[in-house]
Structure formats: C-alpha cells, structure tokens
C-alpha positions as semicolon CSV with decimal commas, in nm:
position;residue;x (nm);y (nm);z (nm)
1;X;-2,110;0,322;-0,462
2;X;-2,107;0,643;-0,260
3;X;-1,863;0,726;0,020
4;X;-2,106;0,636;0,299
5;X;-2,172;0,293;0,147
6;X;-1,798;0,243;0,105
7;X;-1,749;0,335;0,472
8;X;-2,025;0,096;0,582
9;X;-1,876;-0,190;0,378
10;X;-1,531;-0,098;0,503
11;X;-1,643;-0,119;0,866
12;X;-1,786;-0,466;0,803
13;X;-1,461;-0,593;0,651
14;X;-1,241;-0,410;0,903
15;X;-1,436;-0,567;1,189
16;X;-1,426;-0,914;1,031
17;X;-1,051;-0,899;0,963
18;X;-0,920;-0,706;1,264
19;X;-1,182;-0,817;1,512
20;X;-1,461;-0,635;1,689
21;X;-1,250;-0,548;1,994
22;X;-0,979;-0,377;1,787
23;X;-1,228;-0,174;1,584
24;X;-1,419;-0,071;1,896
25;X;-1,091;0,049;2,056
26;X;-1,003;0,245;1,742
27;X;-1,350;0,399;1,729
28;X;-1,331;0,490;2,099
29;X;-1,000;0,674;2,037
30;X;-1,151;0,871;1,750
31;X;-1,143;1,247;1,811
32;X;-1,156;1,573;1,619
33;X;-0,788;1,540;1,524
34;X;-0,789;1,182;1,386
35;X;-1,153;1,134;1,282
36;X;-1,093;1,215;0,916
37;X;-0,796;0,977;0,904
38;X;-1,005;0,695;1,058
39;X;-1,275;0,763;0,800
40;X;-1,017;0,762;0,520
41;X;-0,866;0,425;0,612
42;X;-1,208;0,272;0,666
43;X;-1,334;0,387;0,326
44;X;-1,024;0,324;0,119
45;X;-0,817;0,052;0,284
46;X;-1,112;-0,153;0,403
47;X;-1,402;-0,035;0,187
48;X;-1,219;-0,006;-0,145
49;X;-0,923;-0,247;-0,139
50;X;-1,008;-0,524;0,110
51;X;-1,358;-0,560;-0,043
52;X;-1,228;-0,619;-0,396
53;X;-1,301;-0,969;-0,532
54;X;-0,964;-1,016;-0,708
55;X;-0,780;-1,169;-0,411
56;X;-0,903;-1,378;-0,119
57;X;-0,869;-1,222;0,227
58;X;-0,606;-1,485;0,319
59;X;-0,387;-1,364;0,035
60;X;-0,439;-1,000;0,130
61;X;-0,337;-1,086;0,486
62;X;-0,016;-1,257;0,374
63;X;0,073;-0,971;0,139
64;X;0,014;-0,721;0,417
65;X;0,234;-0,919;0,658
66;X;0,515;-0,923;0,402
67;X;0,481;-0,548;0,343
68;X;0,490;-0,473;0,716
69;X;0,814;-0,673;0,741
70;X;0,960;-0,486;0,443
71;X;0,863;-0,149;0,590
72;X;0,970;-0,241;0,945
73;X;0,628;-0,154;1,086
74;X;0,628;-0,371;1,400
75;X;0,297;-0,257;1,549
76;X;0,113;-0,300;1,220
77;X;0,286;-0,638;1,175
78;X;0,150;-0,748;1,513
79;X;-0,195;-0,624;1,419
80;X;-0,197;-0,812;1,090
81;X;-0,047;-1,128;1,238
82;X;-0,338;-1,133;1,483
83;X;-0,584;-1,046;1,206
84;X;-0,454;-1,325;0,983
85;X;-0,621;-1,575;1,215
86;X;-0,955;-1,411;1,128
87;X;-0,892;-1,460;0,756
88;X;-0,799;-1,827;0,792
89;X;-0,423;-1,796;0,741
90;X;-0,226;-2,083;0,892
91;X;0,091;-2,040;1,093
92;X;0,272;-2,251;0,836
93;X;0,171;-2,004;0,563
94;X;0,295;-1,715;0,779
95;X;0,623;-1,900;0,829
96;X;0,662;-1,938;0,451
97;X;0,599;-1,568;0,398
98;X;0,851;-1,476;0,668
99;X;1,110;-1,710;0,513
100;X;1,055;-1,537;0,179
101;X;1,100;-1,197;0,342
102;X;1,448;-1,310;0,447
103;X;1,542;-1,319;0,080
104;X;1,367;-1,005;-0,039
105;X;1,373;-0,785;0,275
106;X;1,687;-0,913;0,444
107;X;1,769;-1,160;0,718
108;X;1,756;-0,901;1,000
109;X;1,403;-0,797;0,898
110;X;1,288;-1,159;0,882
111;X;1,460;-1,241;1,211
112;X;1,272;-0,959;1,381
113;X;0,946;-1,066;1,215
114;X;0,988;-1,424;1,339
115;X;1,040;-1,288;1,692
116;X;0,730;-1,070;1,664
117;X;0,524;-1,360;1,527
118;X;0,634;-1,585;1,813
119;X;0,525;-1,317;2,062
120;X;0,186;-1,282;1,891
121;X;0,136;-1,659;1,874
122;X;0,226;-1,688;2,245
123;X;-0,048;-1,434;2,326
124;X;-0,300;-1,671;2,173
125;X;-0,190;-1,954;2,402
126;X;-0,237;-1,755;2,722
C-alpha cells in the first residue's frame, strides 16, 4: 500500500472513530505549519495502526483511553471517550478500564479520569 492509499484508509477510519464533525474541524484548522503533522497522524495512527485486523476497534478504544489516563492527556482522553461511543464501547467497559487504571496508573489519575468521563457522558445527555 502506498502513502496516499494509507492516508485515504486512515481518513475513513479516523472519520468513523472520531466522527465526521471532529475530522472536519481538524481539517479546517490545517495550515502550512501543521499540515504535515495532520498527514502523519492520518497515515500512521489511523491508516497503519487503527486499520490493522489484530484488534477490534472497541479494544483499541479502551487501550487508548487507558493510555491517555496513564499519560495525563485530558483533552485526548475526552476525545477518545467521545470516540468510544462510535466503536461500540459501553460505559460499563469504560468504568472497568478506569478502575484498572487506579491500580496501574494511580488513584489520582483514575479519579481525574472518572471526573472527565462524567463530564463527557453529561455532554451526551444535553
């Protein structure tokens, strides 16, 4: 597969997982400074990793949520909590992952993640 095909496949997966509105906002913010970075993440994160058949998208979502907790990346955590709905992840599965992060990432990290998840879930009820 060439880089353009990888980018095309990556855009399909990125849009399916993150949602059309998010991807359109990211594309609208693309400029001469960040264009190469946007291309890189589309080709490699979405076109190379998220398209692999070895793990279902639900599992990739849960792994990503756990990693965002571990790395204390709140904005990316919010993004992937929202995206997890597009991959079919249940709130109960997210809760289990966040409980596990309390053990492996620390109680303060999990506490913050639970707060963030509650905020994101509340957005969906509005």
